[in-house]
C-alpha positions as CSV (number, residue, x, y, z in Angstrom):
1,M,0.0,0.0,0.0
2,A,1.2,3.5,-0.8
3,K,2.3,5.8,1.9
4,T,0.3,8.9,2.8
5,M,1.8,12.3,3.0
6,Y,1.4,12.0,6.8
7,E,3.3,8.8,7.0
8,Y,6.0,10.2,4.7
9,L,6.4,13.3,6.9
10,L,6.6,11.2,10.1
11,E,9.4,9.1,8.5
12,K,11.3,12.3,7.5
13,Q,10.8,13.7,11.0
14,A,12.1,10.5,12.6
15,T,15.3,10.6,10.5
16,G,15.8,14.3,10.9
17,E,15.3,14.9,7.2
18,L,12.2,17.1,7.8
19,E,14.5,19.8,9.1
20,I,16.3,19.7,5.7
21,L,13.0,20.2,3.9
22,F,12.3,23.2,6.1
23,S,15.6,24.7,5.3
24,L,14.8,24.3,1.6
25,G,11.6,26.4,2.1
26,L,8.9,24.1,3.4
27,N,6.6,26.1,5.7
28,R,7.4,24.7,9.2
29,A,4.5,26.1,11.0
30,K,1.9,25.0,8.4
31,I,3.3,21.5,8.1
32,Y,3.4,21.0,11.9
33,Q,-0.1,22.3,12.2
34,M,-1.4,20.0,9.5
35,M,0.4,17.0,11.2
36,K,-1.1,17.9,14.5
37,I,-4.6,18.1,13.1
38,Y,-4.3,14.8,11.2
39,A,-2.8,13.1,14.3
40,Y,-5.8,14.3,16.3
41,H,-8.1,12.9,13.6
42,L,-6.3,9.5,13.6
43,A,-6.6,9.4,17.4
44,H,-10.3,10.4,17.3
45,P,-11.7,9.1,14.0
46,Q,-15.3,9.6,15.0
47,T,-14.9,13.3,15.9
48,S,-16.6,15.7,13.5
49,Q,-14.5,18.2,11.7
50,W,-16.4,20.9,13.5
51,D,-15.4,19.4,16.9
52,V,-11.8,19.2,15.7
53,C,-11.9,22.9,14.8
54,L,-13.1,23.7,18.3
55,E,-10.6,21.5,20.0
56,L,-7.6,22.8,18.1
57,D,-8.8,26.3,17.7
58,V,-8.5,26.4,13.9
59,S,-11.0,27.1,11.1
60,K,-13.0,24.5,9.2
61,K,-11.0,25.3,6.1
62,T,-7.8,24.6,7.9
63,V,-9.1,21.2,9.1
64,W,-10.4,20.3,5.6
65,N,-7.1,21.3,4.0
66,A,-5.1,19.3,6.5
67,Y,-7.2,16.2,6.0
68,K,-7.0,16.5,2.2
69,M,-3.2,17.1,2.2
70,M,-2.2,14.5,4.8
71,K,-4.2,11.6,3.3
72,K,-2.7,12.0,-0.2
73,T,-0.8,9.0,-1.3
74,A,2.7,8.9,-2.7
75,A,1.4,8.7,-6.2
76,T,-0.4,12.1,-5.8
77,F,2.4,14.1,-4.2
């Protein structure tokens, strides 16, 4: 099965390569926020997007974008 963007970023974080990507221009704050949102989603799969918004103090659009980005598979990113 293909890796998701979230799995890919977790691997890069574990090896220290994520810092290299940040030094090349990847937006650190945005990536960490998306990873936090998606990790919360994985830990609480039955929670609505609205409740995730309230819990993490972000907009619905931010949650939607995080879900969309982090679940992409290797073939699409």
